[in-house]
Structures are given as structure tokens and as C-alpha cells.
Steps between C-alpha positions, in 0.01 A plus 500: 500500500388731779751565776395474862709758683482427873626807685603459866531812712772651715500511881184678611359504148190334360320416179411871476870578445459382140169671418656745252670220305170403342511828303827404330486123446354368172195276485729200448611538865283378787621681812447301821583666833478267799504652848691389806287401799405814693556728198276660238186299434607254772545766770264312733724191512782443754845610386757233406725379781813443292652490152411135444132577572504780243653275233258213561204739498619647170556153357136406555384826341724458196454127440136544401610730217782279373344413163644678198792742482566628853750771595577583862591860580607584854599837642747525791373250761259383231794394282629274776151357551475447123822299464424265789144459374641417155742250651217331690284484187789344308582249772134396518500447122229760450667717237804705405424873465540653155729749674586648837522878532672606821474870575664724761650206684846396613610142444410249774836515681480880525127548545471550875450859616461588867446875464121515486437270796660745743287801404241644737151566362583869444828410325326242283233752400773751412668233287174432316450871436854552370556178306148408393366857469184394681277789617531589868120494533491137382769389745330673791162340431363247745445249221865516389634459852256218579514295181803597288779590744491162682541323164798718407667430834433128472643482148813688611538259793475197271745650250746564784476137613578366151786248517531396133344152498632260236415638157538384141309709248293307244660474153327803351603850384563746784493879476615727784375861490630767738470876520798714408431713807457203734842530661417236764533226236856471370610317186663234723169447677319455167770271359455271800189360329719333237631251757153347525413461131622276220383763250680823413313771690433831329547812715348838413502836679217741420413852607360518851559403861394189690133555411533548124209258453269782615701810405600378152201285409507543123875444480483191721214345304667574166818331618310191615302481173813530285687243703224241486429557130860415414465168681212386279 
């Protein structure tokens, strides 16, 4: 049976964040990459006002693809959106995901991070150059500052306001993936996920920093493929 891999992006990311994955996933995987409002292909839409809006918006995007074997992958903020979307789908009796893959994300009780919300535009651009390795010319473009930067700031604001709403993960396998060089996510922060699941969660560290999904594409995809194949 074909696997529908629904990949949800990090703060400031979009469906384009997963473009390179299509080169490494087999034909048995259908990669679906929904965008947040105001991001990627939906850049013309108003940005979400809060976390609950983002989850509900993602729910309606995912629910139409709920037939078959569905896996939710979320990266950083996307992982938190993924688990609350999965909970909502389960509570509404829509379906239980084949698996949840939570990447580069602290557990719910340790998720909040206030650092990025206090940065000036120049400091935020410096952060994106240093951490994301984005070209200076891209960051200085009028299009980036007009369409992308507001989305990044809004996502950081929403992540900072996260207050860990009630959460019980659906009864499905859960894999946590984090980068070995992502020192902002401690083992305690990763282990916090276990409090919210009745299943034994598998934790893996792979080569790379917070953005291994783009810097270590082949390795990330191989890990996901191997993990899901063993569940069949």
C-alpha cells in the first residue's frame, strides 16, 4: 500500500522546504506538503492569528487526504502542529495516522522559546544567514522582506505564545528525530514527548543541526523509509 507522507514545515518554512525530498523517496511514497496560510503557495492569504488557527487550518488540509496509510511528519513548529492535528483527527473519528514523525522539536512542556521574538530585523537576518545559510542577496530582496520575513516573525510569535494545550497522542508509532549538532534540544526535552503517548517513542539523533531536513536530505529520507518499512 502506498504511503501518504504529509510533511509540515518549520516556522517560516513552506511546501518548498521539502522539494528535494522527492529525489530520494520511492514511488510507493506520495509526498504531500501543505502550506500554512501566508506561506509558500498561499502567500497571498492572511497569516494565522494563533496556534489554534494553525492547527484547525492544517486539520482541514489533512482530512481530505485521510484515506489509506497516512504518516504525519512535522519539523520544529511543524511537529507541534502535526501532533495537535493528529489529536483532532483522532477525536473527530477521522483516522489514526500510520505513524507520527516529530523532528527537531522539544516536547510540549519544553517547547516554548522566546529568543527569536526579541530580535530586530537585522539580527533576525543575521540569524538566518548563520543558522540557515541563506544567501545575503536573498534576504535583502524586496520580495523576501515583503512576503517571507513577516511569516517568519508571525510563526515565531505563535511558537512563543504556545502554552501546551491538553494533548494525548493517538495510539500510533511515534519517532523523534533530532540533529546531533542541534544543541538547543536536550535529551530531557525530547524525552518529554513520552508523557503524552501510550506507545513507546523511538528517539534517534542523526548528523546535522536543527535544519537537517534540508542539509542532510538523503540521510533523513533514508531514515524515514527504513522506519516506516519496518512497521509494515
